[in-house]
VEXZA-485940 format. One line per 4 residues: number of its first residue (from 1); their letters; for each residue z, x, y of N, C-alpha, C. Coordinates in Angstrom, 3 decimals. Example, Ala and Ser with C-alpha at 12.3 -4.5 7.8 and 13.67 -1.06 7.14 Angstrom:
% VEXZA-485940
1) as) 7.800:13.190:-5.690:7.800:12.300:-4.500:7.800:13.200:-3.300 ~ 7.080:12.850:-2.250:7.140:13.670:-1.060:7.870:12.900:0.030;
***
This chain:
% VEXZA-485940
1) manq) -18.452:176.169:247.628:-17.417:175.192:247.827:-17.270:174.192:246.562 ~ -18.494:173.737:246.206:-18.909:172.297:245.395:-18.267:173.037:244.158 ~ -18.217:174.052:243.839:-18.374:175.013:242.542:-16.596:174.836:242.436 ~ -15.980:175.341:243.301:-14.763:175.291:243.181:-13.878:174.301:243.253;
5) relc) -14.457:173.315:243.700:-13.734:172.079:243.879:-13.822:171.473:242.223 ~ -15.476:171.746:241.697:-15.441:171.205:240.250:-14.715:171.979:239.152 ~ -14.202:172.847:239.640:-13.085:173.718:238.724:-11.919:173.417:238.961 ~ -11.496:173.106:240.310:-10.188:172.573:240.478:-9.951:171.080:239.395;
9) llsk) -11.134:170.620:239.622:-11.127:168.911:238.811:-11.174:169.023:237.539 ~ -11.621:170.068:237.125:-11.855:170.288:235.350:-10.335:171.125:235.364 ~ -10.043:171.676:236.299:-8.510:172.716:235.679:-7.512:171.243:235.487 ~ -7.205:170.104:236.477:-6.327:169.325:236.357:-6.384:168.333:235.052;
13) qqpi) -7.558:168.122:234.571:-7.575:167.281:233.231:-7.174:167.881:232.377 ~ -7.242:168.993:231.994:-6.921:170.099:230.769:-5.383:170.098:230.698 ~ -4.831:169.131:229.850:-3.486:168.871:229.471:-2.705:169.972:228.804 ~ -1.520:169.982:229.347:-0.445:171.261:228.924:0.048:170.531:227.542;
17) tlsv) -0.450:171.279:226.373:0.753:170.906:225.330:1.492:172.112:224.732 ~ 2.565:171.764:223.925:3.420:172.235:223.650:3.305:172.252:221.770 ~ 3.494:173.222:221.080:3.369:173.279:219.928:4.980:172.384:219.862 ~ 4.734:172.246:217.977:5.976:171.232:217.814:7.099:172.094:217.507;
21) svsd) 7.158:172.939:216.850:8.255:174.360:217.225:9.188:174.370:218.738 ~ 7.779:174.726:219.621:8.557:175.097:220.831:9.145:173.492:221.337 ~ 8.590:171.997:220.987:8.867:171.086:221.831:10.615:170.721:220.960 ~ 10.388:170.966:219.796:11.822:170.531:219.140:12.570:171.514:219.784;
25) slrs) 12.379:173.112:220.097:13.877:173.564:220.667:14.089:173.365:221.558 ~ 12.973:173.208:222.791:13.400:172.553:224.070:14.024:171.227:224.408 ~ 13.846:170.243:222.999:14.844:169.143:223.010:16.414:169.352:222.673 ~ 16.230:170.279:221.589:17.393:170.598:220.827:18.454:171.365:221.925;
29) elef) 17.780:172.189:223.135:18.498:172.814:224.092:18.767:171.911:224.717 ~ 17.704:170.965:225.527:18.614:169.836:226.283:19.207:169.245:225.706 ~ 19.922:168.548:224.726:20.616:167.761:223.679:22.038:168.685:224.032 ~ 21.660:169.824:223.929:23.153:170.407:223.465:23.701:171.049:225.195;
33) rrar) 22.370:171.046:226.219:23.018:171.029:227.549:23.740:169.554:227.870 ~ 23.276:168.790:227.494:23.750:167.655:227.864:25.684:167.183:227.114 ~ 25.493:167.611:226.138:26.524:167.927:225.145:27.530:168.558:226.076 ~ 27.169:169.712:226.693:28.336:170.489:227.077:28.942:170.270:228.246;
37) symv) 27.604:169.305:229.048:28.514:168.898:230.359:29.831:167.667:230.102 ~ 30.223:167.511:228.904:31.511:166.978:228.799:32.327:167.624:228.140 ~ 32.277:168.956:228.463:33.572:169.768:228.322:35.150:169.501:228.566 ~ 35.786:169.696:228.194:37.333:169.227:228.975:38.023:170.104:228.049;
41) titl) 39.351:170.630:228.706:40.327:171.408:228.606:41.047:170.882:227.189 ~ 41.169:171.662:225.861:41.304:171.535:224.747:42.986:172.668:224.747 ~ 43.996:172.529:224.547:45.452:173.321:224.140:46.007:172.806:222.851 ~ 46.275:173.814:221.952:47.185:173.507:220.734:48.433:173.640:221.092;
45) dtac) 48.981:172.467:220.182:49.801:172.095:219.931:50.940:172.616:218.961 ~ 52.103:173.327:219.530:52.756:174.075:218.615:53.892:173.292:218.092 ~ 53.828:172.032:218.011:54.437:171.262:217.588:54.295:170.509:216.150 ~ 52.948:170.958:216.208:52.145:170.318:215.365:51.003:171.237:214.440;
49) khpe) 51.348:172.412:214.122:51.095:173.803:213.272:51.593:173.777:211.756 ~ 51.161:174.661:210.947:51.685:175.064:209.817:52.639:176.530:210.665 ~ 54.050:176.494:210.099:54.913:177.422:210.293:54.568:178.914:210.153 ~ 53.247:179.367:209.356:53.166:180.798:209.533:51.626:180.980:210.523;
53) ltvs) 51.135:180.125:211.392:50.407:180.211:212.078:51.161:180.672:213.605 ~ 50.347:181.569:214.336:50.902:182.268:215.951:49.520:181.486:216.720 ~ 50.474:180.791:217.811:50.253:180.364:219.021:49.986:181.453:220.084 ~ 48.824:181.689:220.827:49.082:182.578:222.027:49.968:181.587:223.075;
57) sdlr) 50.207:182.491:224.188:51.004:182.252:225.138:50.316:180.877:226.079 ~ 48.787:181.099:226.180:47.845:180.248:226.959:47.453:179.186:225.925 ~ 48.414:178.826:224.848:47.696:178.192:223.984:46.246:177.543:223.882 ~ 45.683:178.874:223.502:44.489:178.828:223.168:43.779:179.621:222.022;
61) tvqh) 44.522:180.082:221.528:44.094:181.174:220.142:45.311:181.179:219.332 ~ 44.622:180.916:218.088:45.821:180.666:216.848:45.586:181.878:215.552 ~ 46.290:182.348:214.755:46.222:182.799:214.090:47.073:182.834:212.874 ~ 46.634:183.696:211.791:47.557:183.214:210.303:48.076:184.663:210.174;
65) espt) 49.286:184.493:209.921:50.143:186.023:209.813:51.472:185.665:208.809 ~ 51.508:185.940:207.801:52.347:185.937:206.498:53.623:186.807:206.798 ~ 54.755:186.368:206.804:55.629:186.912:206.916:56.096:187.397:205.813 ~ 55.632:187.451:204.865:56.049:188.088:203.285:55.071:188.709:202.774;
69) qeps) 55.150:189.905:201.599:54.339:190.498:201.238:53.309:189.938:200.295 ~ 53.751:188.387:200.117:53.161:187.468:199.218:52.723:186.512:199.660 ~ 51.318:185.946:199.608:50.866:184.583:200.482:51.335:183.502:200.146 ~ 52.215:182.642:201.141:52.598:181.645:200.540:52.146:180.730:201.187;
73) vepq) 50.695:180.790:201.965:50.048:179.156:202.257:49.425:178.561:201.499 ~ 48.660:179.192:200.801:48.170:178.976:199.173:48.566:178.198:198.393 ~ 48.240:177.068:198.256:47.007:176.247:198.456:47.648:175.488:199.486 ~ 48.494:175.654:200.799:48.729:174.850:201.605:47.681:175.203:202.585;
77) lpiv) 47.360:174.381:203.606:46.440:174.480:204.731:46.862:174.915:206.056 ~ 46.233:176.243:206.546:47.339:176.348:207.695:46.396:176.376:209.174 ~ 46.528:174.720:209.397:46.105:174.060:210.528:46.681:173.686:211.787 ~ 46.784:173.585:212.871:47.234:173.518:213.994:46.169:172.249:214.682;
81) vare) 46.517:171.476:215.525:46.161:170.357:215.703:46.374:170.552:217.288 ~ 45.318:170.334:218.085:45.405:169.798:219.672:46.420:168.789:220.156 ~ 46.961:169.069:221.623:47.451:168.362:222.072:46.916:166.936:222.350 ~ 45.877:167.395:222.778:44.888:166.016:223.272:44.068:165.270:222.419;
85) gfas) 44.456:163.795:222.696:43.837:163.135:221.594:42.773:162.445:222.590 ~ 41.866:161.569:221.809:40.548:160.606:222.352:40.097:159.679:221.751 ~ 40.771:158.195:222.486:40.560:156.849:221.883:39.124:156.539:222.765 ~ 38.149:157.066:223.248:37.172:156.644:223.588:36.598:157.446:224.409;
89) gqqy) 35.162:157.267:224.756:34.501:158.250:225.632:33.716:159.235:224.783 ~ 33.335:160.108:226.130:32.580:162.158:225.131:33.302:162.968:225.588 ~ 33.467:163.879:224.447:34.840:165.116:225.012:33.586:166.183:224.240 ~ 33.503:167.254:224.750:33.068:168.586:223.999:34.107:169.502:224.008;
93) wevq) 34.166:170.481:223.409:34.806:171.848:223.419:34.424:172.848:222.821 ~ 34.581:173.973:222.722:33.758:174.918:221.904:35.065:176.041:221.780 ~ 34.634:176.413:220.274:35.680:177.685:219.176:34.944:178.668:219.226 ~ 35.585:179.634:219.420:35.300:180.815:219.430:35.579:181.341:217.921;
97) lwdg) 34.582:182.246:216.846:35.258:182.436:215.806:35.424:183.516:214.971 ~ 35.324:184.627:216.040:35.788:186.165:215.929:35.250:186.378:214.568 ~ 33.988:186.399:213.984:33.400:187.006:212.629:34.147:186.566:211.512 ~ 35.130:185.300:211.474:35.921:185.046:210.529:35.210:184.480:209.770;
101) ldwe) 35.226:184.574:208.454:34.437:184.390:207.177:35.054:183.104:206.829 ~ 36.240:182.902:206.981:37.127:181.455:206.426:37.715:180.686:207.450 ~ 36.707:179.525:207.845:37.758:178.608:208.821:37.333:177.202:208.676 ~ 37.665:176.196:209.892:37.538:175.065:209.502:38.051:174.818:210.995;
105) vgvl) 36.958:173.952:211.673:37.107:172.623:212.883:36.815:171.689:212.588 ~ 37.252:170.305:213.707:36.895:169.271:213.637:38.043:168.402:214.272 ~ 37.811:167.452:213.663:39.100:165.890:214.089:39.573:165.491:212.900 ~ 40.546:164.766:213.282:41.381:164.154:212.510:41.765:163.121:213.387;
109) tesv) 42.045:161.999:212.109:42.889:160.886:213.463:44.029:160.800:213.508 ~ 44.897:160.091:214.423:46.280:159.840:214.725:47.165:160.066:213.340 ~ 47.118:159.114:212.626:47.946:159.063:211.302:47.857:159.896:210.668 ~ 46.306:160.694:210.093:46.361:162.304:209.777:47.518:163.337:210.547;
113) renl) 47.623:163.262:211.836:48.073:164.017:212.798:49.844:163.802:212.273 ~ 50.048:162.702:212.390:51.681:162.219:211.833:52.007:162.322:210.618 ~ 51.346:162.762:209.282:51.653:163.313:208.403:51.708:164.589:208.490 ~ 51.133:165.458:208.988:51.216:166.660:209.299:52.535:167.350:210.234;
117) kkgs) 52.844:166.860:211.161:53.752:166.705:211.336:55.431:166.587:211.019 ~ 54.897:165.820:209.888:56.144:165.477:209.224:56.289:166.682:208.152 ~ 55.259:167.818:208.265:55.155:168.866:207.020:54.794:168.637:205.981 ~ 53.658:167.850:206.007:52.820:167.645:204.601:51.147:168.538:205.002;
121) wqdl) 51.883:169.664:204.617:50.816:170.380:204.685:49.808:171.146:203.252 ~ 49.978:170.348:202.499:49.351:170.201:201.171:47.703:170.595:201.275 ~ 47.379:169.542:201.792:45.792:169.073:201.849:45.686:168.184:202.564 ~ 44.516:168.330:203.181:43.914:166.842:204.086:43.261:165.912:203.143;
125) pehg) 43.513:164.635:203.534:42.949:163.500:202.540:41.455:163.519:202.969 ~ 40.815:162.893:202.245:39.598:162.931:202.012:38.858:161.833:203.172 ~ 39.564:160.448:203.670:39.759:160.019:205.057:40.304:160.326:206.137 ~ 39.577:160.199:207.077:40.398:160.582:208.477:40.303:161.906:208.887;
129) vcsl) 39.661:162.800:208.330:39.375:163.976:208.989:37.343:164.615:208.880 ~ 36.925:164.768:210.104:35.626:165.147:210.227:35.272:166.318:210.220 ~ 35.156:167.401:209.629:35.080:169.063:209.899:33.707:170.179:209.695 ~ 33.634:171.041:210.432:32.650:171.851:209.838:33.237:173.144:208.937;
133) rrvk) 33.233:173.578:208.263:33.503:174.821:207.837:33.091:175.369:206.983 ~ 33.217:177.067:206.845:32.768:177.949:206.605:33.731:178.910:205.399 ~ 32.909:178.790:204.036:34.114:179.607:203.305:32.989:180.742:203.030 ~ 33.573:181.772:202.999:32.990:183.052:202.585:31.527:182.950:203.229;
137) ekfl) 30.229:183.107:202.379:28.833:182.996:202.896:28.417:181.222:203.004 ~ 29.314:180.641:202.895:28.785:179.248:202.484:29.610:178.000:203.700 ~ 28.554:177.357:204.170:29.172:176.403:205.490:29.215:175.292:204.404 ~ 29.952:173.969:204.813:30.383:173.070:204.618:30.479:172.048:205.650;
141) peea) 29.766:171.104:205.788:29.215:170.034:204.585:27.755:170.762:204.283 ~ 26.922:170.648:203.378:25.591:171.285:202.417:24.749:171.414:203.729 ~ 24.663:170.135:204.380:23.484:169.941:205.527:23.596:170.862:206.372 ~ 24.887:171.278:206.657:25.064:172.203:207.845:24.887:173.969:207.443;
145) ntvi) 25.146:174.014:205.889:24.482:174.877:205.325:23.211:175.428:205.365 ~ 22.267:174.397:204.955:21.102:174.405:205.138:19.992:174.908:206.438 ~ 20.897:173.922:206.956:20.159:174.492:208.977:20.884:176.074:209.148 ~ 22.274:176.439:208.817:22.632:177.498:209.177:22.052:178.966:208.598;
149) qqrt) 21.850:178.351:207.544:20.939:179.647:206.335:19.650:179.885:207.072 ~ 18.844:179.267:207.444:17.579:179.177:208.362:17.304:179.893:209.458 ~ 18.793:180.752:210.149:18.691:181.299:210.955:18.875:182.539:210.995 ~ 18.739:183.506:211.777:18.885:184.931:211.560:20.396:185.443:211.646;
153) ekpt) 21.295:184.557:212.629:22.755:185.060:212.432:23.617:183.727:212.586 ~ 24.847:184.032:212.227:25.320:182.784:211.864:26.145:182.600:213.330 ~ 26.695:181.406:213.155:27.805:181.124:214.438:28.992:182.156:214.784 ~ 28.967:182.475:215.987:29.771:182.937:216.270:30.799:182.193:217.167;
157) vvgv) 30.311:181.215:217.993:31.024:180.355:218.748:30.169:179.035:218.458 ~ 30.989:177.870:218.267:30.660:176.599:218.011:31.063:175.594:218.814 ~ 30.216:174.824:219.255:30.878:173.556:219.925:30.783:172.170:219.391 ~ 31.932:171.289:219.668:32.313:170.652:219.062:31.921:169.282:220.202;
161) dldl) 31.333:167.940:219.619:30.865:167.036:220.520:31.368:165.759:220.344 ~ 32.464:165.214:220.188:33.138:163.993:219.852:32.913:162.672:221.109 ~ 31.400:162.156:220.667:31.035:161.016:221.265:31.455:159.646:220.447 ~ 32.615:159.306:221.232:33.115:157.682:220.760:32.196:156.510:220.827;
165) sqst) 31.447:156.812:221.835:30.556:155.365:221.949:29.490:155.513:221.464 ~ 29.353:156.399:220.493:28.290:156.273:219.725:28.663:156.350:217.915 ~ 30.115:156.785:217.910:31.202:156.678:216.542:29.873:158.247:215.912 ~ 29.609:159.208:216.756:29.217:160.686:216.019:30.235:161.487:216.517;
169) lsfy) 29.856:162.406:215.565:30.972:163.886:215.994:29.364:164.959:215.947 ~ 29.182:165.959:216.586:28.420:166.570:216.747:28.826:168.027:216.190 ~ 28.024:168.840:215.651:28.838:170.756:215.826:26.692:171.576:216.358 ~ 27.457:172.550:217.231:26.132:172.785:217.869:26.744:174.868:217.684;
173) dvav) 25.667:175.449:217.626:25.983:177.006:217.994:25.421:177.536:218.891 ~ 26.496:177.243:219.612:26.122:177.483:221.317:25.580:179.000:221.328 ~ 25.574:180.257:221.276:24.342:181.136:220.688:22.661:180.972:221.161 ~ 22.805:179.967:220.733:21.436:179.687:220.469:21.149:178.229:220.980;
177) sasi) 22.333:177.452:221.179:21.876:176.125:222.065:21.341:175.219:220.671 ~ 21.817:175.080:219.772:21.086:174.084:219.216:22.080:173.965:218.076 ~ 21.683:172.464:217.632:22.474:171.699:216.578:22.459:172.024:215.141 ~ 23.761:171.755:214.669:23.934:172.242:213.625:24.161:170.971:212.473;
181) lkis) 24.869:169.896:212.843:25.041:168.667:212.588:25.402:168.028:213.123 ~ 25.165:166.502:212.545:25.771:165.440:213.412:25.720:164.053:212.179 ~ 27.243:163.980:212.728:27.645:163.111:211.474:28.087:161.610:211.867 ~ 28.576:160.660:211.128:29.163:159.340:211.902:30.578:159.320:211.375;
185) iees) 31.420:159.070:212.281:32.808:158.980:211.996:33.310:157.022:212.270 ~ 33.995:156.939:211.268:34.788:155.599:211.351:35.415:155.521:212.779 ~ 35.438:154.148:212.859:36.322:153.708:214.285:38.250:154.439:214.316 ~ 38.804:154.916:215.144:40.163:154.696:214.785:41.091:154.719:215.963;
189) tkfy) 42.381:154.663:215.953:43.036:154.869:217.437:42.707:156.130:218.401 ~ 42.742:157.078:217.535:42.565:158.270:218.441:42.363:159.394:217.434 ~ 41.371:160.437:218.194:41.029:161.286:217.298:41.904:162.578:217.972 ~ 42.054:163.714:217.152:42.510:164.579:217.547:41.998:166.101:217.047;
193) pffr) 41.353:167.085:218.116:40.648:168.260:217.389:41.807:169.459:216.292 ~ 41.241:169.602:215.013:42.393:170.849:214.873:41.483:171.903:214.402 ~ 42.301:172.830:214.351:41.412:174.646:213.966:42.656:174.811:212.797 ~ 41.749:175.748:212.049:42.071:176.208:210.202:41.610:177.346:210.432;
197) pglg) 42.367:178.300:211.235:41.788:179.996:211.224:41.760:180.481:209.363 ~ 41.264:181.600:209.298:41.508:182.000:207.867:42.584:182.824:207.817 ~ 43.164:182.750:206.352:44.410:183.219:206.029:44.134:185.121:205.995 ~ 45.371:185.367:206.731:45.217:186.961:206.483:45.861:187.619:205.043;
201) kage) 45.817:188.718:204.415:45.936:189.213:203.498:47.850:189.473:203.610 ~ 48.178:189.548:202.623:50.140:189.957:202.685:50.210:191.031:203.566 ~ 51.210:190.826:204.653:51.419:192.003:205.694:50.662:192.180:206.617 ~ 49.340:191.077:206.766:47.953:191.643:207.602:47.813:190.047:208.564;
205) kgkp) 47.384:190.239:209.664:46.761:188.696:210.670:45.561:188.964:210.208 ~ 45.254:187.041:210.027:43.929:186.421:209.536:43.059:186.698:210.791 ~ 41.797:186.506:210.880:41.177:186.389:211.703:41.241:185.365:212.759 ~ 41.483:185.143:214.176:41.661:184.490:214.639:40.710:183.167:214.931;
209) lsin) 41.430:181.838:215.575:40.136:180.822:216.366:40.239:180.450:217.705 ~ 39.723:180.962:218.864:40.010:180.863:220.202:39.366:179.417:221.438 ~ 40.098:178.825:221.677:39.580:177.923:222.489:38.278:178.523:223.232 ~ 37.155:178.363:223.935:36.601:178.722:225.119:36.855:177.813:226.351;
213) nntd) 37.232:178.641:227.288:37.195:176.984:228.621:36.013:177.575:229.423 ~ 35.310:178.460:229.123:34.531:179.032:230.054:33.203:177.710:230.253 ~ 33.191:177.073:231.560:32.185:175.918:231.795:30.910:176.584:232.574 ~ 30.727:177.464:232.365:29.590:178.246:233.239:28.513:178.214:232.688;
217) wdfp) 27.336:177.821:233.061:25.882:176.957:232.321:25.350:177.831:231.655 ~ 25.574:179.313:232.315:24.717:180.298:231.854:25.897:181.274:230.323 ~ 26.858:180.757:230.342:27.475:181.468:228.931:27.092:181.229:228.254 ~ 26.345:180.531:227.326:25.954:180.710:226.284:24.943:181.630:226.072;
221) qtfk) 23.674:182.144:227.292:23.227:183.622:227.297:23.926:184.371:227.604 ~ 24.867:184.594:228.107:25.600:185.998:228.516:26.564:186.185:227.555 ~ 27.021:185.098:226.532:27.909:185.536:225.010:27.129:185.912:224.216 ~ 25.434:185.330:224.297:24.488:186.000:223.105:24.602:187.530:223.802;
225) sdmr) 24.112:187.722:224.742:23.974:189.128:225.569:25.117:189.941:224.940 ~ 26.332:189.722:225.293:27.619:190.550:225.178:27.815:190.873:223.530 ~ 27.053:189.937:222.520:27.502:190.270:221.505:26.055:191.200:220.977 ~ 25.226:191.070:221.163:23.917:191.782:221.096:24.482:193.725:221.694;
229) faka) 24.801:193.830:222.734:24.996:194.776:223.277:26.892:195.426:222.311 ~ 27.467:194.536:221.566:28.460:195.157:220.778:27.884:195.396:219.725 ~ 27.203:194.702:219.455:26.652:195.523:217.655:25.934:196.752:217.601 ~ 25.408:196.629:218.876:24.465:197.718:219.152:25.436:199.192:219.831;
233) s) 26.187:198.727:220.450:27.453:199.958:220.265:27.962:200.360:219.258;
***
């Protein structure tokens, strides 16, 4: 009995340590889970979109389709803005990318939104817009490209966390529950989510972007499993 008690005492004194990589991974997932707890419903504003974009009846999916044989959008920006705007607090939403090689998601200020509603689709201003973008195999900003290229798979669902109490905008790779990028944003009266799907070739539809409203806590894991199954089949 004495030997057994002595062994128990020794076992209690042994600290449990985690490797730096495991510890960082757990910390990153906890940060993602906390952000995801602030998920809100986002819908697309059909009154604030480029005329060559089509929006689904549930206001969750946007897609580009050129009505002519020649691409008429370039160099214009096929953007749609959300109906919901945020002036305070913390909000989170997710965007399914559908294997698109050219897309952009982020937020813009109320003043930029008003200019878009007036038909100013030529270019986005340098100020008042914060986003994550993919152009073929490269992601922008460069900091995000560095993080994503180190991973084996590219993001298929991106989480966007707007934390106005901290004046930050964060992007997450939902499939791996990990951060991609966190940037500081300047104060504004209100911020609106925006979405830019890829352009379709003449007479064809481009890859869509869809807002994910699935709030289930196991969605990141089930979605990742579904993607692996789809690729295997």
